[in-house]
C-alpha positions in Angstrom: 172.9 184.2 120.6 170.6 183.9 123.7 169.1 181.4 126.1 167.9 179.4 123.1 171.0 177.3 122.8 172.2 176.8 119.2 169.7 179.3 117.8 170.2 182.7 116.2 167.8 185.6 115.9 168.1 186.7 112.2 165.6 189.5 112.6 168.5 191.6 114.0 170.7 193.1 111.2 174.0 191.3 110.6 175.8 194.6 110.1 175.3 197.8 112.1 175.0 200.3 109.2 174.8 203.2 111.6 178.5 202.8 112.4 181.5 203.0 110.1 182.8 199.6 111.3 179.5 198.0 110.4 179.3 199.6 107.0 182.9 198.6 106.3 182.1 194.9 107.1 179.0 195.1 105.0 180.8 196.5 101.9 183.7 194.0 102.3 181.0 191.3 102.0 179.0 192.8 99.1 182.0 193.8 97.0 183.6 190.3 97.2 184.5 189.2 93.7 183.5 185.6 94.8 179.9 186.6 94.4 180.5 186.9 90.6 180.7 183.2 90.4 177.0 182.7 91.3 174.9 181.6 88.3 171.6 183.2 87.3 169.8 180.2 88.8 171.7 180.7 92.1 170.8 184.4 92.1 167.1 183.5 91.5 167.2 181.0 94.3 168.9 183.5 96.6 166.1 186.0 96.0 163.5 183.3 96.9 165.4 182.4 100.1 165.7 186.1 101.2 162.0 186.7 100.5 161.1 183.5 102.5 163.2 184.4 105.5 162.1 188.0 105.6 158.4 187.1 105.4 159.0 184.9 108.4 160.9 187.7 110.2 158.0 190.1 109.6 155.4 187.5 110.9 157.5 186.9 114.1 157.3 190.6 115.1 159.0 191.6 118.3 159.8 188.0 119.3 162.4 187.7 116.6 162.9 184.8 114.2 165.1 182.1 115.6 166.9 179.6 113.3 169.7 177.1 113.6 173.3 177.8 112.4 172.7 176.1 109.0 169.7 178.2 108.3 171.5 181.4 109.5 174.4 180.7 107.1 171.9 180.0 104.2 170.2 183.4 104.9 173.5 185.3 105.2 174.8 183.8 102.0 171.6 184.5 100.1 171.5 188.0 101.5 175.1 188.6 100.4 174.3 187.5 96.8 171.2 189.6 96.6 172.9 192.7 98.0 175.9 192.4 95.7 174.1 191.4 92.4 170.4 192.4 92.4 169.2 196.0 91.8 167.0 197.0 94.8 164.5 198.9 92.6 164.1 196.5 89.7 164.7 193.2 91.5 166.7 192.1 88.5 170.5 191.3 88.3 172.8 194.2 87.6 174.9 193.3 84.4 177.9 191.4 85.7 180.8 193.7 84.6 179.0 196.7 86.2 178.4 195.3 89.7 180.4 196.8 92.6 181.7 193.2 93.2 183.3 193.4 89.7 185.1 196.7 90.6 188.4 195.0 91.3 188.8 192.8 88.2 187.5 195.4 85.7 189.4 198.4 87.2 192.6 196.3 87.5 192.8 196.1 83.7 192.2 199.8 83.2 194.5 200.9 86.0 197.3 198.7 84.6 196.8 200.4 81.2 196.8 203.9 82.7 200.0 203.3 84.7 202.1 202.0 81.9 205.5 203.8 81.7 206.0 206.5 79.0 202.5 206.3 77.5 201.8 207.7 74.1 199.1 210.3 73.5 196.9 207.7 71.8 197.4 205.4 74.9 196.4 208.2 77.3 193.3 209.0 75.3 192.3 205.3 74.9 192.6 204.4 78.6 190.8 207.5 79.8 188.0 206.8 77.4 187.8 203.2 78.5 187.8 204.2 82.2 184.9 206.8 81.7 183.0 204.4 79.6 183.1 201.9 82.4 182.2 204.5 85.0 179.1 205.6 83.0 178.0 202.0 82.7 178.5 201.4 86.5 176.8 204.6 87.5 173.8 204.0 85.2 173.4 200.3 86.1 173.4 201.1 89.8 171.4 204.4 89.7 168.1 204.9 91.4 165.7 203.5 88.8 162.8 205.6 90.1 164.4 208.5 88.2 164.4 207.8 84.5 166.9 209.2 82.0 166.4 209.4 78.3 169.1 208.1 75.9 169.9 211.7 75.0 170.6 212.5 78.7 172.8 209.4 79.1 174.7 210.3 75.9 175.3 213.8 77.1 176.7 212.6 80.5 178.9 210.1 78.6 180.3 212.7 76.3 180.9 215.3 79.1 182.7 212.8 81.4 184.9 211.4 78.6 185.8 214.7 77.1 186.7 216.1 80.5 188.9 213.1 81.4 190.8 213.1 78.1 191.3 216.9 78.1 192.7 216.8 81.6 194.9 213.9 81.0 196.4 215.3 77.8 196.8 218.7 79.3 198.5 217.5 82.5 200.7 215.0 80.5 202.1 217.9 78.4 202.4 220.3 81.3 204.5 218.2 83.6 207.5 217.8 81.2 207.7 221.6 80.9 207.8 222.3 84.6 211.2 223.7 85.9 211.7 221.1 88.6 214.1 218.2 89.2 213.9 215.0 87.2 212.8 213.1 90.3 210.0 215.6 91.0 208.9 215.4 87.4 208.8 211.6 87.6 206.5 211.7 90.7 204.2 214.4 89.2 204.0 212.3 86.0 202.8 209.3 88.1 200.1 211.5 89.7 198.6 212.6 86.4 196.3 209.6 86.1 194.9 210.2 89.6 194.2 213.9 88.9 192.5 213.2 85.6 190.5 210.2 86.8 189.4 211.9 90.1 188.2 215.0 88.3 186.4 213.2 85.6 184.8 210.9 88.1 183.2 213.8 89.8 181.9 215.2 86.4 180.8 211.7 85.5 178.6 211.0 88.5 177.3 214.6 88.5 176.2 214.3 84.9 174.6 210.9 85.4 172.7 212.0 88.5 171.9 215.6 87.6 168.2 215.0 87.8 168.6 214.2 91.5 170.2 217.6 92.0 167.5 219.4 90.0 164.3 217.5 90.9 165.4 216.1 94.3 165.4 212.8 96.0 162.9 211.3 98.5 163.3 212.5 102.1 161.8 210.4 104.8 161.5 209.8 108.5 161.9 206.4 110.2 159.1 205.2 112.5 158.9 201.9 114.3 155.8 199.8 114.1 154.4 199.6 117.6 153.2 196.1 117.1 155.9 194.3 115.1 158.8 196.6 115.9 159.8 196.9 112.2 161.0 200.2 110.9 158.5 202.0 108.6 159.4 204.8 106.2 157.3 208.0 106.1 158.0 209.8 102.9 158.0 213.6 103.4 158.6 214.7 99.8 161.5 215.3 97.4 164.4 217.7 98.2 166.8 219.1 95.6 169.2 220.0 98.4 169.2 216.4 99.6 169.8 215.3 96.0 172.9 217.7 95.9 174.2 216.2 99.1 173.7 212.7 97.9 175.6 213.4 94.7 178.4 215.3 96.4 178.9 212.5 99.0 178.9 209.8 96.2 181.4 211.8 94.2 183.7 212.2 97.3 183.6 208.4 97.8 184.8 207.9 94.2 187.7 210.2 94.8 188.6 208.4 98.1 188.6 205.2 96.1 191.0 206.5 93.5 193.5 208.0 96.0 195.2 204.8 97.2 194.9 203.0 93.9 196.5 205.6 91.6 199.0 207.0 94.2 200.3 204.2 96.4 201.4 201.7 93.7 203.3 204.3 91.6 205.1 205.5 94.8 206.0 202.0 95.9 207.2 201.2 92.4 209.4 204.3 92.3 211.1 203.3 95.6 211.6 199.7 94.5 213.1 200.8 91.2 215.5 203.2 92.9 216.7 200.4 95.1 217.4 198.1 92.1 214.6 195.7 92.8 213.9 195.1 89.1 217.4 195.0 87.7 218.5 192.0 85.7 217.2 190.3 82.6 213.8 189.5 84.1 213.4 192.9 85.7 210.7 194.0 83.3 208.5 191.0 84.0 209.0 191.4 87.7 208.2 195.1 87.6 204.9 194.5 85.7 203.8 191.7 88.0 204.6 193.7 91.1 202.7 196.7 89.8 199.6 194.6 89.0 199.7 193.0 92.4 199.9 196.4 94.2 197.0 197.7 92.1 194.9 194.7 92.8 195.6 194.9 96.5 194.8 198.6 96.6 191.5 198.1 94.7 190.4 195.3 96.9 191.5 196.8 100.3 190.5 200.4 99.8 187.2 200.2 97.9 185.1 199.2 100.9 186.6 201.9 103.3 185.9 204.6 100.6 182.3 203.7 99.9 181.5 203.0 103.6 182.6 206.5 104.7 179.2 208.0 104.1 176.1 206.0 105.1 173.9 204.9 102.2 170.9 205.9 104.3 172.1 209.5 104.8 170.9 211.6 107.8 170.5 215.3 107.8 168.9 218.1 109.8 165.6 219.4 108.2 166.9 223.0 108.7 169.5 222.2 106.0 166.8 221.5 103.4 164.1 223.5 101.8 161.7 225.5 104.0 158.9 223.0 103.7 160.8 220.4 105.7 161.6 222.7 108.6 158.4 221.8 110.4 159.7 218.3 111.1 161.6 217.6 114.3 164.6 215.3 114.6 166.7 213.9 111.8 165.4 213.0 108.4 166.9 210.6 105.9 167.5 210.1 102.2 169.1 207.4 100.0 172.7 208.6 99.1 173.1 205.8 96.5 176.5 204.3 95.6 
């Protein structure tokens, strides 16, 4: 807001993505399940609105583009829908179940299945397979589309991630009962099995899906400001396998951070409540299931944005950490980490 009473300069970013707080607010906005309610016509109109406003912003240059509150809200809403639902490379909607805004409802079902008490071997295998199938679809749908993968490469990644997850889950499920520890400790360790298997398989999954980035590299660029309009311009310096490795490692770490609260906090809280007799009585089973699902849903919704906001999507690094051909450049260079 400035001297221009009632007007807002929308040329300035709504979220400061250089700070953790700004990225956190941005991801709370773009992962909101409410964006899933937008129809295809609404998404198409949102794209048109964003293009209209951003062309005006570009024309306005350093003076900024000033709009009233209603126009600002329209731009912010359209931008939220585009950021949450439209792939930045293709300009087309990401399939609805595989958007980051669908993470809570889709994973709520899978987490509920994984955390069922006394699961059978078939149940463990099924839910681990379902989880990794979803992960492959999400990773592929949101991947950098400038790097193409053949059906054979996608199939290899799928098989590797699924096999690793199931093998870990089955091995850990059989190992825990054989440990010479107290019953209470066994109970806690048993509840941690889903986290260990999901986190490990998640790292394998994203590494397999994005192995080309680690082998062939991702674009490294510098940011320069247009001296006339003031807009940022990207100067591409080339592709760096080391930057690709950093991008994949940071993305994998974010996935692990996402799983930590969801697969650890609800089981621990449920154990405490059960020991205190919170679910005794004829309707204890129903109350226990509803409480567990509520805890899982809250964990998914609250902790997804902090996890994926930890590393900036436009990652920064020192040229000295990359291949020798980049060391001639001064100052920081950047690359797209991906989700």
